[in-house]
C-alpha positions as CSV (number, residue, x, y, z in Angstrom):
1,M,-71.1,44.3,-8.1
2,S,-68.2,42.3,-7.9
3,D,-65.4,42.4,-5.3
4,S,-62.0,43.9,-6.7
5,T,-60.1,43.7,-3.2
6,P,-56.6,41.9,-3.7
7,Q,-56.2,38.5,-2.9
8,A,-54.3,37.9,0.5
9,L,-51.1,35.9,-0.2
10,I,-50.0,33.3,1.6
11,P,-46.9,32.8,4.1
12,L,-44.2,30.2,2.6
13,D,-43.2,27.6,4.5
14,E,-39.9,27.9,5.8
15,D,-39.5,24.9,7.4
16,W,-36.9,23.5,5.4
17,E,-32.5,23.9,5.5
18,T,-31.6,23.9,2.0
19,A,-32.8,25.2,-1.2
20,L,-31.7,25.5,-5.1
21,A,-32.1,28.7,-7.4
22,V,-32.4,27.7,-11.2
23,V,-32.7,30.7,-13.9
24,A,-31.2,31.8,-17.2
25,H,-29.1,34.3,-16.5
26,P,-26.5,36.3,-14.1
27,D,-29.5,39.0,-12.9
28,D,-32.5,36.8,-12.8
29,M,-32.4,36.4,-9.4
30,E,-31.8,39.9,-8.5
31,F,-34.4,41.6,-10.0
32,G,-37.1,39.8,-8.1
33,A,-36.1,37.2,-5.4
34,A,-32.6,37.9,-3.8
35,A,-34.2,39.7,-0.8
36,A,-35.6,37.0,-0.3
37,V,-32.9,35.0,-0.2
38,A,-31.2,37.3,2.0
39,R,-33.6,36.4,4.6
40,W,-33.1,33.2,4.6
41,T,-29.9,32.9,4.6
42,G,-29.6,34.8,7.5
43,Q,-31.9,32.8,9.2
44,G,-29.4,30.0,8.7
45,K,-30.5,28.2,6.0
46,R,-28.3,27.1,2.6
47,V,-29.4,28.6,-0.5
48,V,-27.5,27.2,-4.0
49,Y,-27.1,29.7,-6.6
50,C,-27.5,27.2,-10.6
51,M,-27.1,29.9,-13.8
52,V,-27.8,28.3,-17.3
53,T,-25.8,30.6,-18.8
54,S,-23.8,32.8,-18.0
55,G,-25.4,36.0,-19.1
56,E,-22.6,36.1,-22.5
57,A,-25.2,37.5,-24.9
58,G,-27.2,40.6,-22.5
59,I,-24.6,43.2,-24.0
60,D,-24.7,44.7,-26.3
61,G,-21.7,47.1,-26.7
62,M,-19.6,44.0,-25.6
63,D,-18.6,41.2,-27.2
64,P,-19.7,37.5,-25.8
65,E,-16.5,36.5,-24.1
66,T,-15.8,39.9,-22.2
67,T,-19.4,39.6,-21.5
68,R,-19.4,36.1,-19.5
69,T,-16.1,36.6,-17.6
70,V,-17.8,40.5,-16.4
71,R,-21.3,39.3,-15.7
72,T,-19.9,35.7,-14.0
73,A,-18.3,38.0,-11.9
74,E,-20.9,40.6,-11.1
75,E,-23.4,37.3,-10.4
76,V,-20.7,35.9,-8.0
77,E,-20.3,39.2,-6.1
78,S,-24.3,39.7,-5.7
79,A,-24.8,36.4,-4.8
80,R,-22.6,37.2,-1.4
81,I,-24.5,40.2,-0.7
82,V,-27.6,37.6,0.1
83,G,-25.3,34.9,1.7
84,V,-25.0,32.6,-1.3
85,D,-21.6,31.5,-1.6
86,T,-21.7,28.3,-4.1
87,V,-22.7,29.6,-7.6
88,E,-22.7,27.7,-10.6
89,F,-22.8,27.8,-14.6
90,L,-23.8,25.0,-16.4
91,G,-22.4,26.8,-19.6
92,F,-25.8,26.9,-22.2
93,P,-25.8,29.8,-24.9
94,D,-27.4,32.6,-23.7
95,G,-30.1,34.0,-25.6
96,I,-30.8,30.8,-27.4
97,L,-32.2,27.9,-24.5
98,E,-34.7,25.3,-25.5
99,Y,-36.8,22.9,-23.7
100,G,-35.4,19.5,-23.9
101,L,-33.6,16.6,-22.5
102,P,-29.8,18.2,-22.5
103,L,-31.5,21.1,-20.5
104,R,-33.6,18.8,-18.1
105,Q,-30.5,16.4,-17.8
106,A,-28.4,19.2,-16.7
107,I,-30.5,21.0,-14.0
108,A,-31.5,17.2,-12.9
109,R,-27.7,16.6,-11.8
110,S,-27.6,20.1,-10.0
111,V,-30.4,19.0,-8.1
112,R,-28.8,15.2,-7.0
113,V,-25.4,17.2,-6.0
114,H,-26.6,20.0,-4.0
115,R,-29.8,18.1,-2.5
116,P,-32.1,20.5,-2.1
117,D,-35.5,21.1,0.2
118,I,-36.9,23.7,-2.1
119,V,-36.0,24.6,-5.3
120,I,-36.9,28.3,-7.0
121,T,-37.1,29.4,-10.3
122,G,-38.1,32.2,-12.5
123,N,-41.5,32.5,-14.0
124,F,-42.2,30.9,-16.9
125,H,-45.4,32.1,-18.3
126,Q,-45.9,33.7,-21.2
127,Y,-46.6,36.9,-19.2
128,F,-45.2,38.8,-16.1
129,P,-47.7,40.3,-13.8
130,N,-47.5,43.6,-15.4
131,G,-48.7,42.5,-18.5
132,I,-44.9,42.3,-20.0
133,L,-44.0,39.2,-22.3
134,N,-41.4,36.8,-21.3
135,Q,-38.9,36.1,-22.5
136,A,-38.2,32.7,-24.3
137,D,-35.0,31.7,-21.9
138,H,-36.5,32.4,-19.1
139,I,-39.9,30.0,-20.2
140,A,-37.5,27.1,-21.3
141,V,-35.6,27.4,-18.0
142,G,-38.8,27.6,-15.8
143,R,-39.9,24.4,-17.7
144,A,-37.2,22.7,-17.6
145,T,-36.3,22.8,-13.9
146,L,-39.9,21.9,-12.5
147,D,-39.7,18.5,-14.5
148,A,-36.2,18.1,-14.0
149,V,-36.9,18.5,-11.0
150,R,-38.8,15.0,-10.8
151,D,-36.4,13.7,-13.3
152,A,-33.9,13.7,-10.4
153,G,-35.9,11.6,-8.3
154,N,-36.2,8.4,-10.8
155,R,-32.6,6.5,-10.6
156,W,-33.7,5.6,-14.7
157,V,-34.2,8.6,-15.5
158,F,-30.8,9.9,-16.7
159,P,-28.8,7.5,-14.7
160,E,-25.1,8.5,-13.0
161,P,-22.9,6.1,-11.7
162,D,-21.4,8.7,-9.2
163,L,-24.9,10.4,-8.2
164,E,-27.7,9.0,-6.1
165,P,-31.6,10.1,-6.9
166,W,-32.9,13.1,-5.3
167,G,-36.7,12.7,-4.8
168,G,-36.3,15.0,-1.7
169,V,-37.0,18.4,-3.1
170,R,-40.7,19.5,-0.9
171,A,-41.9,22.4,-3.8
172,V,-40.7,23.9,-6.7
173,W,-41.0,27.9,-6.3
174,V,-41.3,30.4,-9.2
175,S,-40.9,33.8,-8.7
176,G,-42.5,36.6,-10.9
177,S,-45.5,34.5,-11.7
178,P,-48.6,36.3,-12.0
179,D,-50.3,33.2,-10.4
180,A,-48.7,33.2,-7.1
181,R,-50.7,32.9,-4.6
182,H,-47.6,32.5,-1.6
183,A,-45.2,35.4,-0.4
184,V,-42.6,36.0,2.0
185,D,-41.7,39.1,4.0
186,I,-38.4,40.6,3.2
187,S,-39.3,43.9,4.8
188,E,-35.9,43.3,7.0
189,T,-33.9,42.4,3.6
190,F,-34.9,44.8,1.3
191,D,-31.9,46.6,1.3
192,A,-29.9,43.7,0.6
193,G,-32.1,42.7,-2.1
194,V,-31.1,46.1,-4.0
195,D,-27.6,45.9,-3.0
196,S,-27.6,42.4,-4.6
197,L,-28.9,44.2,-7.6
198,R,-26.6,47.1,-8.1
199,A,-24.2,44.7,-7.6
200,H,-24.6,44.3,-11.6
201,E,-23.1,47.4,-12.6
202,A,-22.0,46.5,-16.1
203,Y,-24.5,44.7,-17.2
204,L,-27.1,47.7,-16.1
205,D,-25.3,49.9,-17.8
206,G,-25.6,48.3,-20.9
207,L,-28.7,48.5,-20.9
208,G,-29.3,51.8,-21.2
209,W,-31.8,52.5,-19.3
210,V,-32.2,56.6,-18.5
211,D,-32.0,57.3,-14.6
212,F,-32.9,53.9,-14.2
213,D,-32.6,53.6,-9.9
214,P,-32.8,49.6,-8.3
215,A,-34.5,50.6,-4.8
216,A,-37.8,52.4,-6.9
217,F,-37.9,50.0,-9.5
218,L,-37.3,46.9,-7.1
219,G,-39.7,48.7,-4.6
220,S,-42.7,49.3,-7.5
221,M,-43.1,45.2,-6.8
222,A,-41.9,44.8,-3.5
223,E,-44.7,47.3,-1.9
224,P,-48.1,46.2,-3.1
225,T,-46.9,42.9,-2.5
226,G,-45.9,43.3,0.9
227,A,-49.4,45.1,1.8
228,S,-51.2,42.0,0.5
229,M,-49.1,40.5,3.8
230,G,-49.8,43.3,6.0
231,V,-46.1,44.1,6.0
232,R,-43.6,46.9,3.9
233,Y,-42.1,44.5,1.4
234,A,-42.6,41.4,0.1
235,T,-42.2,39.0,-2.6
236,S,-44.2,36.7,-4.1
237,F,-44.2,33.0,-5.3
238,E,-46.3,30.4,-7.0
239,V,-45.8,27.3,-5.2
240,F,-45.9,23.5,-7.4
241,S,-45.6,21.2,-4.3
242,L,-44.6,18.0,-5.1
243,G,-46.1,16.1,-2.0
244,F,-49.9,16.6,-0.6
245,S,-49.6,19.7,1.5
246,D,-50.7,22.9,-0.2
247,D,-48.0,24.7,0.4
């Protein structure tokens, strides 16, 4: 008889100072990792957000240019709620992102500018842990981020006279991954994560999800993850180490 007991999750290494979060859309951080960001900014760490698109294709009943303005403002506010004061938008077209050199180059430049210890991105596997099919934009950005981090450290890849290479990224952390083996306790910052998702009011309204409750939605993921750590709420990550550490 096989053992069906969930594998205990390993606490993330929090001995770092700066992180860069690179995701496809405004709201991608808020649908999973924002409470973790609130924990880290509360510890005095610096976290920067990089949105590859402005989410302009995300609201069916609103034209893209209006949506762009609305969603960028919502993202800046949601980031503020969890202690992030720098949000950059790379301006790639929403909904039709492609993995390739232009995307890698833009992300590598962001890494060189912000010089993070840790880079955070979203799930780039075909499915989410609940079995739902992932979006093409998420897959493209996650894959490109993993490669761009290494590109950023090589002065001969996408050379830029105004920027030095940055090879100081220790690991890439992927939120929402079905292969997560690490997690962080967000019990004290769960509510901040909920508030940051609620800040996407126009986007959530545009989805048309009847009776959607951000607290219940985020709790449905954070509670079982927390149980694997022996805490109330936790957020899980797949860790890709760029050194020799298991973390």
